[in-house]
N, C-alpha and C positions, 0 to 999 in steps of 0.2 A: 928333841930340840925345838925351841920355840919358832913358830913360823914368822918369817920376816914379811914386813909390809912391802908392797911393790913401790919402789922408790920413784916418786914423781909420776906414778900412774894411779889410776882409780878403777876399781871394780864396780861394774854396773850389774846389779842382781835383779832378775825378774823371776819370781818364784812362788811357790805355794804348795799346798797339799792337793795331789791330783791335778786335773786339768781345769783351768779357770774358765768360768762362764762370765757373763757381763757383771760389771760392778753394780753394787746396790747403793742406795742413798747413804750419805755420810751420817755421823753421829749427831745428835742434837747439840745446840749451843750449850757450852759448858758454864754452869753457874759461876758467878764471879767469886763466891767464897771459896772455890777450889784453887783459885789462882794464887801462886805465891807472889809476893811483892818483890820485884827485882831491884836490887841495890847495887848500883855501879860503884866499885871501890877497887882501889889498888891493894893487893895483898902481896907481901914479900916474905921469903923464908925467914929473914931476919926478924920480921915482926912476929910471925908465928912462933918462932923459937923463943922469942922473949915472952910472949903470952902463954905458951903452952908447954915449952920444953921440959920444965920440972915436973909436969904432971904425967908425963909419958914414961913408959918403961925404957930401961937401958937397952940400947940397940936399935931404938927407933931412929929413923933418919928423916931429916927435913931438908928438902933442897928445892931449887928452882931451875929454870931453863938454862942458866949458865953452868950448871953441874954437868960433869961428864956422865953421870948416872941418869941424867934426865931422858935421853932418847930412848934408852933400853926400858926404862920405867913407864914410858907413855906410848910406846910404839903399838900400831894396830895393823891387823891384817888387811883391812880395807881403808886406804887413806881418805876416802870420801867420808868416813865416819869419824874422822879426827876431830876432837873437841876443839872449839874455836880458840880457847885460851886456858890452858892449864897453868895457873900461876904459881902453884906450890905443889909439891908431891910430899906426902907423909907416908913413909914405908913403915908400917907398924911392926913391932916386934912381938906383941902379945894381943890376945883377943880383947882384952880390957881396953887397949888403946883405942880400938875402934869407937867404942861408946864415948870415950873421952873427946875424941876428934869431932864426932858428929854433934855432940852437946856444945862444943866450942863454936862450930859453925852455925848451928841453930840459934844460939844465943847472939851471934854477931851478924846475922843475916848474910852469911857466906855460903854459897852453893857448893855442894860436895858431890863426888862420884866415886863409887867403889870400883876397883880395877884388879883384875886377876891376870888374864892372858891377852885380852884385847882383840877378841875375834868377832864381837857384834858388828853387823854391817849396816845397821840402820842409820839413816841420816839425821834422825832425831838427836843423836849423841853430839852432832856437830854444833849444836846451839849451846853447849856447856862452857861456862866460864867459872873457874873457882879452884878449890882444892881437890886433888886426887888422893883417895885413900887407897894406897897400894897394899894389897893383901898377900904378896908373893912370898913373904917369910912365914906365913901361917900354913905349914905343910905337914903337920903331924898326922899320922894314920895309925889308929890303934884297934886291933881286933878285940872285941870285948869278951869277958870271961864266959858268957853264955854261948860263944861262937855263932851267934845268930846275927850279930850287928857289928859294926865298925864305927868309931868316932873319927870323922874327917874334919880337919880344920878348913876354913873358908878359902885358903889359897892353893889348895891341891888342884891338880889337872888330871885328865883321864889316864894318861900313860903312867903316871906316878901311882895312881890308885890300882890300876890293873896289875902292875908288876909287883907292887908291895903285898897285896893280898893274895895274888896268884902264888907267890913264893911260899905262902903260908897254907896253901891248899884250898883257897877260896876264890870266888868270883863275886862281882857286884855289877849291876847295870851302870853303864857309863855311856857317854856319847861315842860316836863312832871315829872321831878323829883324836889321836892320842895327845896332841899339843894343846887341845882346847881345855879351858877350865872345867871343873866338874860342876860346881853349883850354878854357873850362869846358864848352861843349857837345862839343868834340872829345874830351875825356877820357871822355865817356859814349858814344862812337861817332861822333856827330855827323851828324845828318840834314840835308839841304840840297838845293837845286835842281840841283846838278850831279852828285848821286850815281848817276844813271842812266847818266852818261857816264864818271865818274871814281871812283865808289865814295864811301864815307863820308869825312868829314873826316879820321878817324883812319887810314883806308887810305892817306892821302896824307902821313903822317908819314914823314920821312926819318931824322931824329935829334932827340932832346929833351935839353935841359939841365935836370936835375931836381935839386931839393934834397930830401934824405931827412929823416925825422923828427928825426934827431940833428944836423942842420945840415951834413951831408956833401953836397957837390955832385958829381954824377956825370953822365956821358954815357950815354944810353939809346937804343940803336938795334938793328938786326938782328944786329950782331956784338959789341956791348958791352952787357952786362946784358940780353941778349935775352929772358930770362924776364920781366923787368920790362917790357920793350917790349910784350910780349903783353898783360900786365895793363893797361898804361896806354891801350891802345886798347879801352876799353869800360868799365873800372873805375878809371880813373886817379885819381879824387878820393880813393881810399882809400890811396894810396901816396906821394904827394909833390907838391911845387910846381913847375911848369914855369916856369922863368925865361925861357926862349926855346926856339925849335925851328925846324928846317929842314923846310919844307913844299913839296911838289911844286907847280909852277905849270905852266900850259899856255897856248899861244898862243890868243888869243880868236878864234873862228871867225866869229862874227856881230857886227856893230856894234849890233844892237838885238834886243831880245826883244819878242815880240808878246804883248800882254795883252788878255784878253777878260773883262769882268765882266758878270754876270747878276744880276738881282733877280727872283724869281718869287713868286707867291702860293701859299698852302699847297695849293690844289687840284691843283697840279702835282707834288706831293712824289713820288708813286709812279712817275710817268714820269721824273722827274729821276734817282732812285736806280736805276731800271731801266737807264737809258742809262749811268750811272756804272759800274754792274756790268759792262756790255759794254765799256766804255772801259778799265776797270781789271782786267779779268778775269785771275785767277791771276798777278797781278803784272806783266802785259804792258803797263803804261802806256807809250805811245810814248817812246822814249828822250829825244827833244828836248822833250817836254812835261814840263819840269822839276818842276812842282808844280801841284797844284789845291787850293785852299782853299775850304772852305764853312762856313756857320754858320747857325744859326737865331737871329734876334734881332729886337727890337722897333725898328722905325724909325718914330719919331713922325710924320714927314711923310707916311707911307703909312698907318699905322694905330698907335694908341696901345694896343690890345688884342689884336691878332693878329700873331704873328711872321711875318716873311717869310724866305724861303730865299735866301741870297746866295751866289753861287759865282764864283770867279776862276780863270782858267787863265793860265799863263805858259809860253810856247814859245820856245826858243832858235833863232830863225830867222825866215824871211819870213812875213808875214801870210797869203799865199795858201796856204802849206803848213799853217799852224795852222788856217785856217778850214776846210779840208777835213776835218781831224780833228774839228772842233767842229760840223760839220753837223748831227748829231743834236740838239745842244743849241740851235742856232739855230732848229730847227723847233719848239721848245717855246715858246709865246707867253710873253713876259716883261713884267713891269711896266717894266723898263728894261734895255738892253743897250748897253754902251760898250765900245770897243776902241780900241787904238792901239799904236804901237811906241815903245819907250823903251830907252834905254841900260840895261845891266844894272846899271851903277853907280847908277841911279835906281830903280832897282826894288826786301786780301783781298776779300771781297764784303760789301756792306752787307746786313743783313737788312731788307727794306723795311717789313715789318710792324712791326719794332722802331722804325724811324725815325719812322713815323707815331705810335706811342705815345709816344715821347719829345717829338715836336713837341706833341701834344695836352697832355701833362703840363706842358710849358713854358708854354702859354697858360693852363692852370688855375692854375699857381702864380703867374703874373704877375697874374691876376685877383684872387687873394687878397691880394697885396702889390705893387700897381702901382709903388711906389717903387723895387723891385729892377730894373725893366725896363731902365734905362740901362746897368746893369753886368752883365747876364746874357747868357751866350752858350753855345751848344752848338756846339763846333767840330769840323770834319772837315778832315784833311789827307791828301793822297795824293801820294806821290813816285814818279817814275820810278825803277826800281830794277835794271835790267838788269845793270849792271856790279857793283853792290853784291851781288847774288845770285851772280854768277859767281866773285867772289873767294873763295878757300879759307876756308871757315869756321874752320878751325884757326888762321888767321893772326892772330887777334885774340880777345880775351875778349868782344867784342860778340856777343850771342847771338840777335839778332833779324833776321838778313839775310833771312829769307823772309817777314817781315812788311812791309807796304808801306802800310797805311792806319792813320792814328791818329785817335782820337776822344777828346774831353775836354770837360768841362763847367766853366765858371767863372762865378762870380757875385761881385760886390762888394757886401758886406753890412755894415750897421752892427751893433754888438754885440747889439742887442735882437732882431735877426732871424737871428742866427747858427744857432740851433737849427733854425728853419724851413729855412734854406738848407742845412744839413747834411742834413736829412731829404730835401729836394729832390734833393741830389747822390746820396744813397743810393738813392733811387727810380730815378733816371737810370741808375745803375750797374747796378741789378738788371735793368732792361729790356735793357741791352746784353748782360749775361751770358745772360739767357734767350734772346736772339736767336741764340746759338750753343751750345746745350747740349753738355756733354762736351769743350769746348775749354778747354785750360789758359789762364790769364790770362797776357798778356805786357805788360810795362810798360816804357816808355822811361825810363831813369834820369834824364834831364834834366827829365821831366814828372812824375816820382813825387812823392807827398806825404808819404811816410814810413811809411805804414800797410800798404803792400802786402807780400805774402810775398817774401822776398828771391829765391827761385827764379824768380819772375815778372819780377824786374828783371835778375838776373845769369845766368839760364839753368837749365834742368833737366837738362843733359847733362854733368854733372861740372865745370862751371866753378867753382862755389862752393868745393869741396874744394881745387882747385888754387889758386884766389885766396887762400884762407886759409893755405895753405902758404907762399905767397909773402909774405903779410902777416907771418908769424912770422919770416921772413928779413929783410924790409926795414923793418918797423914793428912790432917785437914788443910795444911798449907801447901800441899803437893810439892814437897821437897824431892820426892822420888819421881821425876818426871822426864828423865833423859832417855829412857829405853822404851820405845813404842808405848808411850804413856796411855793409860786409860782416860786420863784427865788432860786435855791438850795443853801445851805450853802457851 
């Protein structure tokens, strides 16, 4: 089921890979020749239908804000990232329609934005005005005859991919949330439960069918446009629209994953994070322990004023093997502990002093504004990363292979409390940074909010100059500038 946006609320995200240190200087001034010329014009569905309708496939829909379909076709998980003005939605019926629409927009100086599931949270999306190219009808999934890859169309999402290929005896790396699009996260590298075994989602790209900014449709892989293939595996949002792609698939090894969920009270915090540091030390999370998720949150059935610590582990294999690894956590007295085996289709180190400070701050802020409690979370994610780290760093533009812990903060807030919530977010970030002094910030592009230094997103080791050179080759007018762009808007 598609995740609904918070009605009249906004999520404030402060996040990154591992714990943040101080910010570095921002990127240099962007040369003028990378900037697109903004053309302010009124675009209507009637006009687009007249100009373009006959060139599009049967079944393609063109509609605007007055249509009943508009809200569902443009909704976003985070309302703060809602584009300023989507004037027309074109819901394409065939892959070829994407190139047709992009070419039309390019020739008529109309901005365009591809949309699949609407989960990006960056505020850079809020600057967009123009035509949305909706890919939601492009959902075909076909296991190839060699049984080593599958062809996925650009509108597929994680849950659809998982269930479709699982039913045929295969798995493929996807993101960890089933309702999120497949290619959106993948173009930012793509973290997920299988990365310890098979690498990032983008490490499993075989070949991509991409529409460039001028409407040209090209094949991108290791032998065709291989420079762009490198860029698409980590910074792909800046270069093109993926209408379909061949992705590696693997025979499923186990019929079930073992899951164990814990709820602890705050007095166990230091012990919990001490054991987590041993468990995750230096990126050595056990390969089959695909992911562990944690959060600080208010659970009203336990306490309305004091946050609890919730942690979940997911293991690709038998319960007995998983529970041996989880013995240290089983030894920590919990408010509740639940476990079970489910089909997958259903399913660095922490500075401990800093985590205590963040927890205390969480309770203090909730005490000041109890109404924020239902939508406030401090999240922790830890992924098995053995194969991700072993893959040649130079094979893709993704810069964070040696990062394996993610932390972020989110709160759903009404407009009247946005200033308060932003201050809370800033304080949380400051504690994270102070927890690892001297360490450069690292930000996962798919969790970025748009205010981070570009080096923290795209890398400190020469990735940005190379990406910008490719930008001048493949998108010289900077048409793809809406999602944490490497060339500022």
